[in-house]
C-alpha positions in Angstrom: 92.4 16.5 27.6 93.4 13.0 28.6 97.0 12.1 28.2 98.1 8.7 27.0 100.3 6.7 29.4 101.4 4.0 27.0 105.0 4.5 27.8 104.4 3.7 31.5 103.6 0.4 33.0 99.9 0.0 34.0 99.8 -1.5 37.5 98.9 -5.1 37.7 95.7 -6.2 39.5 93.7 -9.3 39.8 94.7 -12.9 39.4 95.7 -14.2 36.0 92.9 -14.1 33.4 90.2 -14.3 36.1 88.4 -11.0 36.2 87.5 -9.6 39.6 87.2 -6.4 41.6 86.2 -2.9 40.4 85.4 -2.9 36.7 84.3 0.2 34.9 81.8 -0.1 32.1 84.0 2.3 30.1 82.3 5.0 28.0 83.3 5.3 24.3 84.4 8.8 23.1 83.0 9.7 19.7 84.6 11.6 16.8 82.8 14.3 14.9 82.0 11.8 12.2 80.4 9.3 14.6 83.3 6.9 14.8 84.9 5.6 18.1 87.6 8.1 19.0 90.5 5.6 19.4 93.0 8.0 20.9 90.6 9.4 23.5 89.4 5.9 24.3 92.9 4.5 24.9 93.7 7.5 27.1 90.5 7.1 29.1 91.2 3.3 29.5 94.7 4.0 30.8 93.5 6.6 33.2 90.9 4.3 34.7 93.4 1.4 35.0 95.8 3.8 36.7 93.2 5.2 39.1 91.5 2.3 40.8 90.0 0.0 38.2 91.0 -3.7 38.3 89.5 -4.1 34.9 87.3 -2.6 32.2 84.2 -3.7 30.4 84.6 -2.4 26.9 81.7 -1.9 24.5 78.9 -2.6 27.0 75.8 -0.5 27.4 77.7 2.5 28.7 80.1 2.0 25.8 77.1 2.3 23.4 78.0 -1.0 21.7 74.7 -1.6 20.0 74.9 1.8 18.3 78.1 0.8 16.5 78.5 -1.4 13.5 80.2 -4.8 13.8 83.2 -3.3 11.9 83.5 -0.4 14.3 83.4 -2.7 17.3 86.0 -5.0 15.9 88.2 -2.0 15.0 88.0 -0.7 18.5 88.9 -4.2 19.9 91.9 -4.3 17.6 93.0 -0.8 18.6 92.9 -1.8 22.3 95.2 -4.7 21.6 97.5 -2.7 19.5 97.8 -0.1 22.2 99.2 -2.7 24.6 96.4 -2.5 27.2 96.4 -5.5 29.5 93.9 -7.8 27.8 93.8 -10.2 30.8 92.0 -7.4 32.6 89.5 -6.6 29.9 86.0 -7.9 29.1 84.4 -6.9 25.8 80.7 -6.9 24.8 80.1 -9.2 21.8 76.3 -9.7 22.0 74.2 -8.7 19.0 70.7 -9.2 17.7 72.1 -11.0 14.6 73.7 -14.4 15.6 76.4 -14.1 12.9 77.4 -10.7 14.3 77.7 -12.2 17.8 79.8 -15.1 16.5 82.2 -13.0 14.5 82.6 -10.4 17.3 83.2 -13.1 19.9 85.7 -15.0 17.7 87.5 -11.7 17.1 87.7 -11.0 20.9 89.0 -14.6 21.5 91.6 -14.4 18.8 92.9 -11.0 20.1 93.1 -12.4 23.6 90.5 -10.6 25.7 89.8 -12.2 29.1 86.1 -12.4 28.6 83.2 -11.9 26.2 80.1 -10.2 27.6 77.1 -11.7 25.7 73.7 -10.1 25.5 70.9 -12.6 24.5 69.4 -11.9 21.1 67.3 -9.0 22.0 64.8 -8.2 19.2 62.3 -11.1 19.6 60.7 -11.3 23.0 59.3 -14.3 24.8 61.8 -16.6 23.2 62.4 -20.0 24.7 65.4 -21.0 26.8 66.2 -23.5 24.0 66.7 -20.7 21.6 69.1 -18.9 23.8 71.0 -22.2 24.5 71.4 -22.6 20.8 73.0 -19.2 20.5 75.5 -19.9 23.3 76.2 -23.3 21.9 77.1 -21.6 18.5 79.4 -19.2 20.3 81.1 -22.0 22.2 81.6 -23.9 19.0 82.8 -20.8 17.1 85.5 -20.2 19.7 86.5 -23.8 20.5 90.0 -23.4 19.2 90.5 -20.1 21.2 88.2 -20.6 24.2 87.2 -17.3 25.7 85.4 -17.0 29.0 81.7 -16.2 28.4 79.9 -13.8 30.7 76.1 -13.6 30.4 74.7 -10.1 30.3 71.4 -10.0 32.2 69.8 -6.6 31.6 66.1 -7.3 31.2 64.9 -3.7 31.1 67.0 -3.1 28.0 67.2 -6.5 26.3 63.7 -7.8 27.2 65.2 -11.3 27.3 66.3 -12.7 30.7 69.0 -15.1 31.7 66.9 -16.7 34.4 68.6 -18.5 37.3 67.4 -21.8 35.8 68.8 -20.9 32.4 72.1 -19.9 33.9 72.2 -23.2 35.7 71.4 -25.1 32.5 74.0 -23.2 30.5 76.6 -24.0 33.1 75.6 -27.7 33.1 75.9 -27.7 29.3 79.1 -25.8 28.8 80.9 -25.9 32.1 83.3 -23.2 33.0 83.2 -21.7 29.5 80.2 -19.9 31.2 82.5 -17.9 33.5 79.9 -15.6 35.1 77.1 -13.1 34.9 77.0 -9.3 34.7 73.7 -8.4 36.3 72.3 -5.0 35.5 68.8 -5.7 36.7 69.3 -4.1 40.1 67.7 -7.2 41.7 70.2 -8.3 44.3 68.2 -11.4 45.2 68.6 -12.6 41.6 72.3 -11.9 41.8 72.7 -13.8 45.0 70.8 -16.8 43.7 72.9 -16.9 40.6 76.1 -16.6 42.7 74.9 -19.5 44.9 74.9 -21.8 41.8 78.6 -22.4 42.0 81.6 -20.9 43.9 83.4 -20.6 40.6 80.7 -18.6 38.8 81.7 -15.0 38.8 78.7 -12.6 39.4 79.1 -8.9 38.9 76.2 -6.7 40.0 76.2 -3.2 38.4 75.9 -1.2 41.7 78.9 -0.1 43.8 76.9 -0.7 47.0 77.7 -4.5 46.7 81.5 -4.0 47.0 81.7 -5.0 50.7 79.7 -8.1 49.9 82.1 -8.8 47.0 85.0 -8.3 49.3 83.6 -11.0 51.5 83.3 -13.3 48.6 79.6 -13.2 47.7 80.3 -11.6 44.4 83.4 -11.3 42.1 83.2 -7.5 42.2 81.1 -4.9 40.5 80.9 -3.7 36.8 79.5 -0.2 36.9 79.0 2.8 34.6 79.7 5.2 37.4 83.1 3.6 38.0 84.2 5.9 35.1 83.9 8.6 37.8 84.5 7.1 41.2 86.9 4.2 40.6 89.4 5.4 43.2 86.6 5.3 45.9 85.4 1.9 44.7 88.9 0.6 44.9 89.3 1.7 48.5 86.0 0.1 49.4 86.8 -3.2 47.7 90.5 -3.6 48.5 90.6 -1.9 51.9 87.1 -2.2 53.3 86.8 1.6 53.5 83.1 2.2 54.3 83.4 6.0 54.0 84.8 5.6 50.5 82.0 3.3 49.7 79.4 5.8 50.9 80.9 8.5 48.7 81.0 6.1 45.7 77.3 5.2 46.2 76.4 8.9 46.6 78.0 9.6 43.2 76.0 6.8 41.6 72.8 8.1 43.0 73.3 11.4 41.2 72.1 9.7 38.1 68.9 8.2 39.5 66.1 9.4 37.2 68.5 10.9 34.8 69.8 9.5 31.5 72.8 7.5 32.6 75.1 7.4 29.6 74.8 11.1 28.7 75.2 11.9 32.4 78.4 9.9 32.8 79.8 11.4 29.6 79.0 14.9 30.8 80.9 14.4 34.1 83.8 12.7 32.2 84.0 15.8 30.0 84.1 17.9 33.2 86.7 15.8 34.9 89.1 15.7 31.9 88.4 19.3 30.6 87.4 17.9 27.2 83.9 18.8 26.0 84.1 16.2 23.2 83.8 13.4 25.8 80.2 14.5 26.5 79.0 13.5 23.1 76.9 10.2 22.7 75.7 8.6 19.5 72.1 8.9 18.4 69.5 8.0 19.6 71.1 9.3 22.8 71.6 13.0 23.1 73.9 15.2 25.3 72.5 16.6 28.5 71.0 20.1 28.3 73.2 22.9 29.8 71.0 22.9 32.9 71.2 19.2 33.3 74.9 19.2 32.8 75.5 21.9 35.4 73.3 20.0 37.8 75.1 16.7 37.6 78.5 18.3 37.6 77.7 20.3 40.7 76.3 17.2 42.4 79.4 15.3 41.5 81.7 17.9 42.9 79.7 18.1 46.1 79.8 14.4 46.7 83.5 14.2 46.0 84.2 16.9 48.6 81.8 16.0 51.4 83.2 13.7 54.1 81.2 10.5 54.5 
C-alpha cells in the first residue's frame, strides 16, 4: 500500500509555473463504489513526484477523466489542492463534450491554481469546423480571464476524432497568444509534433512517448507526458536530466510492453504489482481489469525490463 508523504517536502523541479520535463499521466485509483480514491491518489501522486516526475497530468486519458462526472473531477482537483501538492507542477484535464462542463472545470482549475488546463476538443460531433473549436477555446479564455490559466491543447485524434491541426494551433496561438501554452500530442506522429513545436519557441509541445526525451533535452520539445511514466519515471528522469541513453532504452522497453494491449488497465495492473495493492488495478467501466494471464504477462515483462541492463 502506498504511504502518504505529506509531512515531507516534495522536491522542487522545473521553472516557476512553466511545465517541463517528465510528466506522468497519472492513473486514478477507484473505490469500491466507483469514486476517485482520494487517499490512494494523493499517495500515488506524491510517490511519482518523489521518484522522478517533474510534474503530473491529472485527469487525462490514463486518469479516466471522461468516465467521471464533472462533480467527481472537481472534487479530485480540490482534494489535490487541499493535500498541499505543488500545483505549479500539475496540469489537469478539463476538456468535455459539453461546453458548459469544460468551462466550469477549467474555471475551477484556474481558481484553485493549477499550472495548466489540458483541453480536449468537443469530441462527440465529428467533422466539425475549425471555427467551432475556436469558439470553444474563446469561451474558455473568456471564462478564465480573471484567473488566466495556461491552456494546453490535447491532440489525440484516435480517441477524440477531432484534431488540433497544425494550422488550427497556429490560428489559436494568433488569436489568444500565450494563453495557448502548448500541446499534448498523443497521436504518435512525431512529424506533427515537430511541426507544431516549430510554430514558436515558447509553445510547449509534449509528445506522449518517452523515446523523445533526448530530443526534449536538446530543446525540441518541452518534455514528455506519458502513461507509462507511472511505472518508469526514474528512468525517464535520468534520460531527460542526465542524458542517460541506457536509462532511456529501459524506459522505452517498458513502454513497449503495452503495444497491442489495453494501456490503462495494463498500467494499473503494474501499479498494483509495484505498490502491492490490488485495488490499484481496478478501472471504471467501460474499461475492465486485465485477465489473470494478461496481468501475469505484463508484470513479468515489466520485471524483466527493469532488471536487464540496456
